[in-house]
LUMMAR-682134 format. One record per atom (N, C-alpha, C, O, CB): residue in three letters; y, x, z negated. Coordinates in steps of 0.1 Angstrom, whole numbers, plus 5000, padded with zeros to 4 digits. Atoms other than C-alpha are relative to their C-alpha. Glycine has a CB too. Layout:
REM LUMMAR-682134
ALAYXZ;...
END
This chain:
REM LUMMAR-682134
MET499650115008;MET146595291143;MET499349875004;MET499049845015;MET501449985001;PRO500750124997;PRO144994981140;PRO500749895007;PRO502049885007;PRO499649944987;GLU499450104992;GLU145694681162;GLU500249874991;GLU499349844983;GLU499149975013;VAL499650115006;VAL147194371149;VAL499349885005;VAL499549835016;VAL501449985002;LYS501050124997;LYS144694081150;LYS500549884994;LYS500349864982;LYS498750024995;ILE499550135007;ILE146193731145;ILE498949895002;ILE498449865013;ILE501549955007;ARG501050115000;ARG143993451136;ARG500749875001;ARG500349785008;ARG499149994987;LYS499250144999;LYS146693161132;LYS501450024996;LYS501750124989;LYS499349884991;GLN498550015004;GLN150393081127;GLN500249864996;GLN499849765003;GLN501150055011;VAL499350145005;VAL151992791108;VAL501450004998;VAL502050094992;VAL499449964986;ARG498450005002;ARG155492691110;ARG500249874992;ARG499449784992;ARG501050005014;ILE499450115009;ILE157292461086;ILE501450005001;ILE502150105000;ILE499650034986;VAL498650015002;VAL160692311089;VAL500349884992;VAL499749774992;VAL500650005013;GLU499650115011;GLU162392111064;GLU501549975002;GLU502450055004;GLU499750054985;GLU498750055001;GLU165391901063;GLU500249934986;GLU499549844982;GLU500449915012;ILE499850065013;ILE166791821029;ILE501349924999;ILE502549975000;ILE499950104990;PHE498850095000;PHE169091531026;PHE500749974987;PHE501949934987;PHE499649885006;HIS499450015016;HIS169591500988;HIS498950054991;HIS497750054994;HIS500349844996;GLU500849995011;GLU168091600956;GLU500249924988;GLU500149974977;GLU499950134997;GLY499850105011;GLY168691300936;GLY501549964999;GLY501849874992;GLY499650054987;GLY498550035001;GLY172491300942;GLY500449935012;GLY499549865018;GLY501050134998;PRO499650084988;PRO174591180971;PRO499550085013;PRO499350205013;PRO501749995000;VAL500749944987;VAL173191241006;VAL501150085006;VAL502350045008;VAL499549885011;ALA499349904994;ALA174491551022;ALA500749965013;ALA500149895020;ALA499050125002;ALA499450024987;ALA176991531051;ALA499250075010;ALA498950005020;ALA501650055001;THR500949934992;THR174791791068;THR498750044992;THR498850114982;THR500850135005;PRO501249965008;PRO171291831056;PRO499750135002;PRO500050205012;PRO498849935005;ARG500349845001;ARG170092171045;ARG498550015008;ARG497649935006;ARG499850074983;ARG501049964992;ARG167592311069;ARG499450134996;ARG500250224993;ARG500550015014;ARG500849895003;ARG164892571061;ARG498850005008;ARG498349895012;ARG499850014986;ALA501250004993;ALA162092691080;ALA499250144996;ALA499850244992;ALA500349995017;ALA500849885003;ALA159092931074;ALA498950015013;ALA498549925020;ALA499249974985;ILE501249994991;ILE156393091097;ILE499050084992;ILE499450184985;ILE500450075014;VAL501249915006;VAL153093231084;VAL499250035010;VAL498749945018;VAL499049944989;THR501049964991;THR150993451104;THR499050064993;THR499250144984;THR500550095010;VAL501249945007;VAL147493521093;VAL499350115009;VAL498950085020;VAL499049894997;ILE500649894992;ILE146193851105;ILE498850064992;ILE498750054980;ILE501150115003;GLU501049915006;GLU143194071098;GLU500650124992;GLU501650184996;GLU499050045011;ASN499349905008;ASN143694311071;ASN499050135004;ASN497850135001;ASN500049964982;PRO500749894996;PRO142594651086;PRO499450104989;PRO498650184992;PRO500850085010;TYR500249935011;TYR142294811052;TYR499049924991;TYR498549994982;TYR501250024994;ALA500850095009;ALA140194531035;ALA498850084996;ALA498250155004;ALA499649865006;GLY501449955004;GLY137194641014;GLY500050144997;GLY499050194994;GLY499049985010;ARG500149865001;ARG138295011011;ARG501350044996;ARG502349984997;ARG499550085012;TYR498449935004;TYR141095240998;TYR500150105012;TYR499250175017;TYR500150104982;VAL499449904989;VAL142995431025;VAL501150054995;VAL502049974991;VAL500449945014;GLU498749925005;GLU145595681015;GLU501149965009;GLU502149915004;GLU499850165000;ASP498850004990;ASP147795661046;ASP500049865007;ASP499449845018;ASP499950135012;ILE500050164994;ILE148495291054;ILE501349995007;ILE501549915016;ILE499849874987;ALA498550024996;ALA152295341062;ALA500149985016;ALA500949915021;ALA500950144995;PRO499950014985;PRO151595391101;PRO499849855005;PRO500349815016;PRO499050095006;PHE500250144996;PHE150495011102;PHE501449935001;PHE501449845009;PHE499149934990;MET498850075000;MET154094911096;MET500650015015;MET501349925018;MET500950064990;GLU499649984987;GLU154895031132;GLU499349885007;GLU500049805014;GLU499750145006;ASP500750104991;ASP152194811146;ASP500449864996;ASP500149765003;ASP498550024999;LEU499650145005;LEU153594521126;LEU501549945005;LEU501849835005;LEU500150004984;LYS498650034995;LYS157194541140;LYS500149915010;LYS501149845009;LYS500650115004;PRO499850094991;PRO156694351171;PRO499849874995;PRO500549774998;PRO499250025011;LEU500350135007;LEU155194071151;LEU501149954993;LEU501549834996;LEU499050014990;GLY498750065007;GLY158194051128;GLY501149955010;GLY501749855008;GLY500750114992;VAL499050034990;VAL160494051157;VAL499749865006;VAL500649775007;VAL500150115012;ALA500550124994;ALA158493771173;ALA500349884990;ALA500949784993;ALA498450015005;MET499950125013;MET158393561139;MET501549974999;MET501949855000;MET499450074984;ALA498750025003;ALA162093611133;ALA500749925011;ALA501549835008;ALA500550124998;LYS499350094988;LYS163093471168;LYS499549885000;LYS500349785003;LYS499850055013;GLU500550155000;GLU160893181164;GLU500749934990;GLU501149814992;GLU498549994997;LEU499250075009;LEU162593101131;LEU501449955005;LEU501849845002;LEU500250084989;VAL498550034995;VAL166093111148;VAL499749885009;VAL500549785008;VAL500850135008;VAL500150124990;VAL164792871175;VAL499649874992;VAL500149774995;VAL498850035012;ALA500450115009;ALA163192641148;ALA501149954993;ALA501049844988;ALA499050044990;LEU498850045007;LEU166592621133;LEU501149955007;LEU502149925002;LEU500450104994;GLY499150044990;GLY168292531164;GLY500550105011;GLY501150075021;GLY501249964993;GLY499749894989;GLY168592851183;GLY501350074999;GLY501650145008;GLY500049945015;ASP498749945002;ASP171992971170;ASP499850094988;ASP499750044977;ASP501149914997;PRO500149915012;PRO171693281148;PRO501149994990;PRO501050014978;PRO499950155005;ALA498850015007;ALA175193211136;ALA499949904988;ALA500549914978;ALA501149975010;VAL500150115010;VAL174092901115;VAL499150044990;VAL499049974980;VAL499649865007;VAL501049965010;VAL171293081097;VAL500750104990;VAL501350204995;VAL498750085007;ASP499349915010;ASP172693241064;ASP499150024988;ASP499650054977;ASP501549934996;GLY500849975012;GLY169793281042;GLY498650045004;GLY498149995014;GLY499949874991;TYR501249954996;TYR166493461043;TYR499250054988;TYR499750084977;TYR500350105011;GLY500949945008;GLY163393591026;GLY498550035007;GLY498250005018;GLY499849904988;LYS501249974994;LYS159993721031;LYS498950024990;LYS499350044978;LYS500150135009;GLY501049985009;GLY156593761015;GLY498650025007;GLY498550035019;GLY500049884992;ALA501349984995;ALA152793821019;ALA499049974990;ALA499250004979;ALA499850145004;ILE501150025008;ILE149593701005;ILE498850075005;ILE498350055016;ILE499849854999;VAL501049924995;VAL146893941007;VAL498649964994;VAL498449944982;VAL500350134997;GLY501250065004;GLY143293831006;GLY499150104991;GLY499350224991;GLY499249965011;ALA500749945011;ALA140893920978;ALA499450165002;ALA499450254994;ALA498949904996;ALA500449854997;ALA139394240995;ALA501050105002;ALA500750225005;ALA499150005011;GLY498849924999;GLY142894380998;GLY500650044987;GLY500150014977;GLY500949945010;GLU499349965010;GLU145294530976;GLU501449965002;GLU501849955014;GLU499950124998;ILE498650045000;ILE148994440967;ILE500950095009;ILE501950045015;ILE500649994986;GLU499449914990;GLU150094750987;GLU499949965014;GLU500849995022;GLU499450144999;HIS500250054987;HIS148794601019;HIS501149905003;HIS501649915014;HIS498849955001;GLY498950084999;GLY151394321013;GLY501250075003;GLY502050025011;GLY500149934989;ALA498849925000;ALA154094581009;ALA500250055014;ALA501350085017;ALA499950124990;LEU499849954986;LEU153494701046;LEU500949915008;LEU501449955018;LEU498750015007;TRP499150104993;TRP155594381055;TRP501450024997;TRP502249975005;TRP499749864996;HIS498549985004;HIS158894501038;HIS500750055011;HIS501749985014;HIS500250104989;VAL499349954988;VAL160094701069;VAL500149915012;VAL501149885018;VAL499550125003;PRO500150064988;PRO158594511098;PRO500849854999;PRO501549815007;PRO498349985004;GLY499550135001;GLY159594161084;GLY501550004997;GLY502249915002;GLY499249934989;GLY498649995004;GLY162994251068;GLY501050035010;GLY502049965013;GLY500250104990;TYR499049954990;TYR164494451096;TYR500049915012;TYR500949915020;TYR499850155004;ALA500150104990;ALA163294191121;ALA501049894998;ALA501849865007;ALA498649945002;MET499050095003;MET165293921104;MET501450045002;MET502349975008;MET499749944988;ARG498649955000;ARG168394121100;ARG500350025014;ARG501449975018;ARG500350134992;GLU499749994986;GLU168294211137;GLU500249885007;GLU501149875016;GLU499150085007;ALA500050134994;ALA167693861147;ALA501349924998;ALA501849835005;ALA498749944995;LEU498950075003;LEU170593741129;LEU501350085001;LEU502350054995;LEU499949954987;GLY498849934999;GLY172994011140;GLY500250104990;GLY501450114985;GLY501249925001;ASP499949895009;ASP172394291117;ASP500749954985;ASP501650004980;ASP500950105007;ALA499550045014;ALA172794101084;ALA500050104989;ALA499350204989;ALA499249904996;LEU499749885009;LEU173894301054;LEU499350014989;LEU499250124983;LEU501250014997;ALA500549995013;ALA172094191024;ALA498550035001;ALA497849995010;ALA500249874993;ILE501449975000;ILE168594321014;ILE499349865001;ILE499949754999;ILE499550074987;VAL500650134997;VAL165994061023;VAL499049994988;VAL498150074986;VAL499250005016;PRO500750025012;PRO164393930990;PRO498449995005;PRO498149955016;PRO500749874990;SER501350004997;SER160593960988;SER499149964988;SER499549974977;SER499750135005;THR501150015010;THR157393870970;THR498650025006;THR498550005019;THR500049864994;LYS501449964997;LYS153693950973;LYS499149974989;LYS499549984978;LYS499950135005;LYS501150025008;LYS150393870958;LYS498750015006;LYS498650025019;LYS500249874994;VAL501350004996;VAL146793880961;VAL499349864996;VAL499449824984;VAL499250124995;GLY500550135003;GLY144993550964;GLY499049965010;GLY498950035020;GLY501049904999;GLY500850064992;GLY142493340982;GLY500449905008;GLY501649875008;GLY499149974994;PRO499550104991;PRO142493061008;PRO500749884990;PRO500349854979;PRO498649935010;GLY499350115007;GLY145092800999;GLY501050064990;GLY501849984985;GLY498949904993;THR499049935010;THR147093040976;THR501449975005;THR501749995016;THR499950154999;ARG498650034998;ARG150692920974;ARG500950124997;ARG500650204988;ARG500449874991;LEU499249905002;LEU153593170976;LEU501549944999;LEU501949865007;LEU499950115013;ASP498650045000;ASP157193100964;ASP500950135005;ASP501350224998;ASP500549954986;VAL499249894993;VAL159293310989;VAL501449994996;VAL502049884998;VAL499949985016;PRO498650005006;PRO162793400972;PRO500949995013;PRO500550035024;PRO500350144991;VAL498950024989;VAL165893320995;VAL501350044994;VAL501650004983;VAL500149865006;THR498649985004;THR169393470992;THR500850005013;THR500250005023;THR500150154992;HIS499049984989;HIS172493491015;HIS499750115007;HIS499250215001;HIS501350014996;SER500549914990;SER171793691044;SER501250135001;SER500950245006;SER499849925016;ASN499049905000;ASN175193891040;ASN500650054988;ASN501350154987;ASN501049955007;ALA499549965013;ALA175793891003;ALA499049944989;ALA498849824987;ALA501649944998;SER501150045009;SER172993880976;SER500649914989;SER499949834983;SER499350134993;TYR499550055012;TYR175393760950;TYR500549865002;TYR501049804993;TYR501150084995;VAL499650144997;VAL176193420968;VAL499049914993;VAL497949894999;VAL500149975017;ARG500950075009;ARG174693200940;ARG499649865007;ARG498549815004;ARG500749984984;SER500450124994;SER174692880961;SER498850015010;SER498349905014;SER501149945007;HIS501049974991;HIS171993040983;HIS498850044992;HIS497750054998;HIS500450115011;PHE501349955007;PHE169593150956;PHE499149875000;PHE499449774994;PHE500250064984;ASP501150104998;ASP166492950965;ASP498550065001;ASP498450185001;ASP500449945012;ALA501449954996;ALA162692980972;ALA499349885008;ALA499549775005;ALA499050044986;MET500850094991;MET160492810998;MET498550024997;MET498150134998;MET500350035015;GLU501450005003;GLU156892740988;GLU499250005013;GLU499649915021;GLU499649874991;VAL500949994989;VAL154292831015;VAL498750034998;VAL498450094987;VAL500550095009;GLY501449985001;GLY150692841020;GLY499249955013;GLY499749885021;GLY499549934989;VAL500850054990;VAL147892791045;VAL498649964994;VAL497950044987;VAL499950115011;SER501450065009;SER144692581033;SER499050095001;SER498250104992;SER499449855005;ASP501149914999;ASP142292831048;ASP500250155001;ASP499550225008;ASP499349955012;ALA499549874998;ALA143993151044;ALA500750054986;ALA501249984978;ALA501150005012;PRO500649904993;PRO144093431036;PRO498550014994;PRO498250004982;PRO500950145000;LYS501349975005;LYS140393501036;LYS499950134995;LYS500850204997;LYS499049995011;ALA500049865008;ALA139193811017;ALA500650115008;ALA501450195004;ALA498450054997;ASP499349894992;ASP139994031047;ASP501049975008;ASP501050015020;ASP499150075007;GLU498850044994;GLU143093891057;GLU501450014992;GLU501450024980;GLU499849855005;ILE498749995007;ILE146793911050;ILE500849875007;ILE500849875020;ILE500950175002;ALA499050094997;ALA149293601053;ALA501450075001;ALA501750114990;ALA499949894990;LEU498949944998;LEU152593741065;LEU501149885000;LEU500949785007;LEU499950095013;VAL499050115000;VAL155793511058;VAL501350055002;VAL501850154996;VAL499949924987;LEU498549995000;LEU159293481069;LEU500649884998;LEU500149785004;LEU500550065011;VAL499450145000;VAL161593221059;VAL501650035000;VAL502250134995;VAL499549914986;MET498650004996;MET165193151071;MET500649864995;MET499949764995;MET500250025016;THR499450125003;THR167692891059;THR501349975005;THR501950075010;THR500049994987;CYS498750034994;CYS170992721069;CYS500849924988;CYS500549814984;CYS499949925015;GLY499050055010;GLY173592651043;GLY499550024985;GLY498550084983;GLY500249855002;PRO500249995014;PRO173592631005;PRO499049904995;PRO498649815003;PRO501450004993;ARG500650125005;ARG171492420983;ARG500749885001;ARG502049894999;ARG499750014986;VAL499250114996;VAL172392060990;VAL500849974989;VAL501949924992;VAL499149895003;HIS499250035012;HIS173892010955;HIS500550114993;HIS500750104980;HIS499349914990;ALA499649885007;ALA174992360947;ALA501349994992;ALA502349964999;ALA500250115010;ARG498950025008;ARG177492350919;ARG500050084988;ARG500450034977;ARG500249874997;VAL500049925012;VAL176992620895;VAL501050135000;VAL500950224992;VAL498650044997;GLY499049904999;GLY179792850906;GLY499650135006;GLY498650125014;GLY500450034987;GLY500449884995;GLY179693230914;GLY500750015013;GLY501349915018;GLY498550015001;LEU499649964987;LEU180593390946;LEU499849905010;LEU498649865012;LEU499450135004;ALA500250104989;ALA181193140974;ALA499850075013;ALA500350185015;ALA501249905001;ALA500249934987;ALA179993221009;ALA501150035006;ALA501250135013;ALA499149935009;SER498749974992;SER183493181022;SER500950104993;SER502050134998;SER500749885003;ASP499249905007;ASP184693430997;ASP499350165002;ASP499850254996;ASP500149964986;ILE500649874999;ILE182393721008;ILE501050095007;ILE501750065017;ILE498649995009;SER499049924995;SER184694021013;SER499650165002;SER500050245011;SER501349984991;LYS500149854998;LYS183194351007;LYS499150075010;LYS499050195012;LYS499550054988;GLY500949934988;GLY180694391035;GLY498950094995;GLY498550185003;GLY501050085010;ASP500949905004;ASP178294571013;ASP498549954998;ASP497750034993;ASP500650064988;GLY501050065003;GLY175594321013;GLY499849934985;GLY498849864983;GLY499150085003;LEU500250055014;LEU176094240976;LEU501149894998;LEU500849784993;LEU500150134989;ARG498950105005;ARG179594060973;ARG500749985013;ARG501749915014;ARG501150064988;
END
């Protein structure tokens, strides 16, 4: 199996005080980590790429733990997440799909076995490509107040033979969430949906 070769990491932490309305009593926090790695499959078609997911698992765990620390260190306050990948031009979209298991399960584990599926997005693009990473509640995908996205990107990545792997975590609902739907306080089924 190929070795994971990291070129760089970028961390982004945001505090959102308001979105044009009243200042929130507690600012919404969200954080992203982007790790730029060499794409071992760039420039060629390889049939069996799935084993590389095993190699990516320790990276996913490390990135998830770093996000919890960036948001204060207490996994109990993190209640939203998402993941994504930007594949350089010499790669293919399927190379970004290799991040589904290592990124998603790492966050669920770091948060104490969160129940909801981790939303995801991926695309092929060059240096400076931006990615809107979808975010949902970590225990119930239908909690409307947590539907969000965080835009991320790295000015010099991904190069053609790289992949930028992304994890996002958030604390709390959108600052001025007021469109109804299932409230986080009403999660009851424990099925990851409601």
